[in-house]
C-alpha positions as CSV (number, residue, x, y, z in Angstrom):
1,X,4.9,-10.1,9.1
2,X,6.4,-7.3,7.1
3,X,3.2,-5.2,7.2
4,X,3.3,-5.0,11.0
5,X,7.0,-4.2,11.0
6,X,6.6,-1.5,8.4
7,X,3.8,0.1,10.3
8,X,5.5,0.1,13.6
9,X,8.9,1.1,12.2
10,X,7.4,4.3,10.4
11,X,4.4,5.1,12.7
12,X,4.9,3.8,16.1
13,X,4.4,7.2,17.6
14,X,0.8,7.5,16.3
15,X,-0.4,3.9,16.5
16,X,-2.3,3.0,19.8
17,X,-3.2,-0.5,18.8
18,X,-2.1,-2.9,15.9
19,X,-3.9,-6.2,15.5
20,X,-3.3,-9.0,13.0
21,X,-6.4,-11.0,12.9
22,X,-6.4,-14.5,11.6
23,X,-9.3,-16.9,11.0
24,X,-10.4,-20.0,9.1
25,X,-9.7,-20.5,5.4
26,X,-6.7,-18.2,5.5
27,X,-8.6,-15.1,6.6
28,X,-6.1,-12.4,7.5
29,X,-6.8,-8.7,8.5
30,X,-4.6,-5.9,9.5
31,X,-6.3,-3.5,11.9
32,X,-4.8,-0.3,13.2
33,X,-6.7,1.7,15.9
34,X,-10.0,-0.1,15.0
35,X,-9.6,0.7,11.3
36,X,-9.1,-2.2,8.8
37,X,-6.1,-1.4,6.7
38,X,-6.3,-4.7,4.7
39,X,-8.5,-7.7,4.6
40,X,-7.6,-10.8,2.7
41,X,-11.1,-11.9,2.8
42,X,-12.4,-8.7,1.2
43,X,-9.5,-8.3,-1.3
44,X,-9.3,-12.0,-2.2
45,X,-5.5,-12.0,-2.1
46,X,-2.5,-11.3,0.1
47,X,-1.3,-7.7,0.5
48,X,1.5,-6.7,-1.9
49,X,4.8,-5.5,-0.3
50,X,4.3,-2.0,1.1
51,X,0.5,-1.8,0.4
52,X,-0.6,-1.8,4.0
53,X,1.8,0.9,4.8
54,X,0.6,3.1,1.9
55,X,-3.0,2.6,3.0
56,X,-2.1,3.7,6.5
57,X,-0.3,6.8,5.1
58,X,-3.4,7.7,3.2
59,X,-5.5,7.4,6.3
60,X,-3.3,9.4,8.6
61,X,-2.6,12.0,5.9
62,X,0.4,14.0,4.9
63,X,0.6,16.1,8.1
64,X,1.8,13.1,10.1
65,X,5.5,12.7,10.0
66,X,7.2,9.2,10.0
67,X,9.0,8.2,13.2
68,X,12.5,9.5,13.5
69,X,12.1,12.2,10.9
């Protein structure tokens, strides 16, 4: 899953826990440190490329540098 890869590549130094939660009827959630970054059930669609990463950036704020920078 590219959302998980994106998050771990850019923010592995600040993420304690990353969960990809699946369920019936195609339910799919991306949860980082107990915060839901994306829920297919709530949104009614799959995440667009880069969308989960952008949501995470908004949550951690501009003061958190990406890994390796």
